[in-house]
C-alpha positions as CSV (number, residue, x, y, z in Angstrom):
1,M,-40.2,0.7,9.9
2,K,-40.2,4.2,11.4
3,R,-36.8,5.8,11.9
4,T,-36.0,7.7,15.0
5,R,-34.3,11.1,15.0
6,W,-31.1,9.6,16.4
7,E,-31.0,7.0,13.6
8,M,-31.2,9.7,11.0
9,V,-28.5,11.8,12.7
10,L,-26.2,8.7,12.8
11,G,-26.8,8.1,9.1
12,M,-25.8,11.7,8.3
13,F,-22.5,11.2,10.3
14,V,-21.8,8.0,8.4
15,I,-22.3,9.8,5.0
16,V,-20.3,12.9,6.1
17,G,-17.6,10.7,7.6
18,C,-17.1,8.8,4.3
19,A,-16.9,12.0,2.1
20,T,-13.2,12.7,2.7
21,M,-10.4,12.0,0.3
22,D,-7.1,10.7,1.5
23,I,-4.0,11.6,-0.5
24,H,-0.6,10.1,0.0
25,T,2.6,10.5,-1.9
26,D,6.0,8.9,-1.8
27,Y,9.1,9.2,-3.9
28,D,12.7,8.1,-4.5
29,C,14.9,10.5,-2.6
30,S,17.8,9.9,-5.0
31,A,15.8,10.9,-8.1
32,D,16.5,14.3,-9.7
33,F,13.2,15.9,-10.4
34,S,14.6,19.2,-11.5
35,K,15.6,17.9,-15.0
36,L,12.0,16.7,-15.8
37,K,10.4,18.7,-18.6
38,T,8.5,16.3,-20.8
39,F,6.3,13.3,-20.2
40,A,4.7,10.4,-22.0
41,W,2.5,7.5,-21.0
42,V,4.1,4.2,-20.2
43,P,4.2,2.3,-23.5
44,D,1.6,-0.4,-23.8
45,M,0.1,0.4,-20.4
46,K,-3.2,-1.4,-19.9
47,Q,-5.5,-1.1,-16.9
48,E,-6.5,-4.7,-15.9
49,S,-8.6,-4.4,-12.8
50,Q,-11.2,-6.9,-14.0
51,D,-13.9,-4.3,-13.3
52,P,-15.8,-3.0,-16.3
53,R,-16.5,0.3,-14.6
54,I,-12.8,1.0,-14.8
55,D,-11.6,-1.2,-17.7
56,N,-13.2,0.8,-20.6
57,E,-12.1,3.3,-23.1
58,V,-14.3,6.1,-21.7
59,T,-12.8,5.9,-18.2
60,D,-9.3,5.5,-19.6
61,A,-9.6,8.6,-21.7
62,K,-11.0,10.7,-18.8
63,I,-8.2,9.7,-16.5
64,R,-5.5,10.3,-19.1
65,N,-7.0,13.7,-20.1
66,A,-7.2,14.8,-16.4
67,V,-3.6,13.7,-15.8
68,E,-2.3,15.5,-18.9
69,Q,-4.2,18.7,-18.0
70,A,-2.7,18.6,-14.5
71,L,0.9,18.0,-15.7
72,T,0.5,20.7,-18.4
73,A,-0.7,23.2,-15.8
74,K,2.5,22.5,-13.8
75,G,4.6,23.4,-16.9
76,Y,5.4,19.9,-18.2
77,Q,5.0,19.1,-21.9
78,K,3.6,16.0,-23.4
79,S,6.0,14.2,-25.7
80,D,4.0,12.5,-28.5
81,A,7.1,11.7,-30.5
82,G,10.6,11.1,-29.2
83,P,11.9,10.3,-25.8
84,A,10.3,11.8,-22.7
85,D,12.0,12.7,-19.4
86,F,9.4,10.7,-17.4
87,W,6.6,8.2,-18.0
88,V,3.2,8.4,-16.4
89,A,1.0,5.4,-15.5
90,Y,-2.1,4.9,-13.4
91,Q,-4.0,2.1,-11.7
92,A,-7.5,2.3,-10.5
93,A,-9.7,0.1,-8.3
94,I,-13.2,0.1,-6.7
95,E,-13.7,-1.8,-3.5
96,E,-17.0,-2.4,-1.7
97,K,-16.9,-1.4,2.0
98,L,-19.1,-1.9,5.0
99,D,-19.0,0.7,7.9
100,P,-20.5,-0.8,11.1
101,R,-21.6,1.6,13.8
102,M,-23.0,0.5,17.1
103,T,-25.1,2.8,19.3
104,D,-26.1,2.1,22.9
105,Y,-29.6,3.2,24.1
106,P,-29.8,4.1,27.8
107,Y,-33.2,4.9,29.2
108,A,-34.6,6.3,32.4
109,T,-37.0,4.4,34.6
110,P,-38.5,5.4,38.0
111,S,-37.1,3.5,41.0
112,T,-39.3,1.0,42.7
113,R,-39.6,3.2,45.8
114,N,-41.3,5.9,43.7
115,I,-43.6,3.5,42.0
116,A,-44.9,2.4,45.4
117,N,-45.5,6.0,46.4
118,G,-47.2,6.8,43.1
119,N,-44.6,9.5,42.1
120,F,-43.1,8.5,38.8
121,A,-41.4,11.9,38.1
122,Q,-38.8,11.9,40.9
123,D,-35.7,9.9,41.3
124,L,-35.3,8.4,37.9
125,T,-32.6,5.8,37.6
126,W,-30.8,4.9,34.4
127,A,-30.8,1.5,32.9
128,Y,-29.2,-0.1,29.9
129,G,-31.7,-0.2,27.0
130,G,-29.6,-2.3,24.6
131,S,-27.7,-1.5,21.5
132,Q,-28.3,-1.4,17.8
133,T,-25.8,-1.8,14.9
134,F,-26.1,0.1,11.7
135,L,-24.3,-1.0,8.5
136,S,-23.5,1.6,5.9
137,H,-22.6,0.1,2.5
138,Y,-20.4,2.2,0.2
139,E,-17.8,1.9,-2.6
140,E,-14.3,3.3,-2.2
141,G,-12.3,4.2,-5.2
142,T,-8.5,4.2,-5.3
143,L,-6.4,6.0,-8.0
144,I,-2.7,5.5,-8.1
145,L,-0.5,7.8,-10.3
146,D,3.0,6.7,-11.0
147,I,6.0,8.7,-12.4
148,V,8.5,6.3,-13.9
149,N,12.1,6.8,-15.1
150,P,12.1,5.6,-18.7
151,K,15.8,4.8,-18.7
152,D,15.8,2.2,-15.9
153,K,12.0,1.8,-15.7
154,K,12.1,2.4,-11.9
155,L,9.4,4.2,-10.0
156,M,10.4,7.8,-9.1
157,W,7.2,9.1,-7.5
158,R,3.7,7.7,-6.5
159,G,0.6,9.6,-5.6
160,T,-2.5,7.7,-4.2
161,A,-6.0,9.0,-3.6
162,Q,-8.8,7.2,-1.9
163,A,-12.4,8.5,-1.7
164,T,-15.9,7.3,-1.4
165,L,-17.5,7.1,-4.8
166,D,-20.7,9.0,-5.5
167,E,-22.4,7.3,-8.5
168,G,-25.4,9.6,-8.2
169,K,-23.7,12.6,-9.8
170,D,-24.0,13.4,-13.4
171,S,-21.1,12.8,-15.8
172,A,-20.0,16.4,-15.9
173,K,-19.8,16.6,-12.1
174,K,-17.9,13.3,-11.9
175,D,-15.5,14.6,-14.5
176,A,-14.9,17.8,-12.5
177,R,-14.4,15.8,-9.3
178,L,-11.9,13.5,-11.1
179,N,-10.0,16.6,-12.5
180,A,-9.9,18.2,-9.0
181,N,-8.7,15.1,-7.3
182,I,-5.9,14.5,-9.8
183,Q,-4.8,18.1,-9.4
184,K,-4.7,17.5,-5.6
185,I,-2.6,14.4,-6.1
186,F,-0.1,16.3,-8.3
187,A,0.0,19.2,-5.8
188,A,2.9,17.3,-4.2
189,F,4.7,16.8,-7.5
190,P,7.6,17.4,-8.0
191,P,8.6,16.8,-4.3
192,K,10.5,19.6,-2.7
């Protein structure tokens, strides 16, 4: 099937429109973030999304490494032994999405008066040519990072990022994108 120029342009807008990353944060206003110096992972934390692309040792290690790098860059120290001032946990999910787009196609046609006169170039009238729906299939990834108070096990801060996944990139590029996205999430931590 031959694609028109408009179909290709529409396809480009769909791809570009999905390429953004949404980041949201929320926190407990009563929490004192100024006393936080050391962190540790929530004990016995296990990712259970039932998705083998997420639930594996490789992905877990990459996320943990990126989180630790981001927190260390902000001046926090990982506590391997002993109590920590806050715990870190994450959740990840991949969701399949469909993005429907509908386009109307108007077209010009000569009026019946000009057809009778043999002049097709003058007095064009517009008519409705129909519509076409395009479906774009993509996968959206969500990463949630939690900061938990180890004393009462209550959530202190949460950062969430959602973005379209690009599985076509090589592993090094995906790792760099993961690191950059986690740094963007932690840009709002601690809250001011």
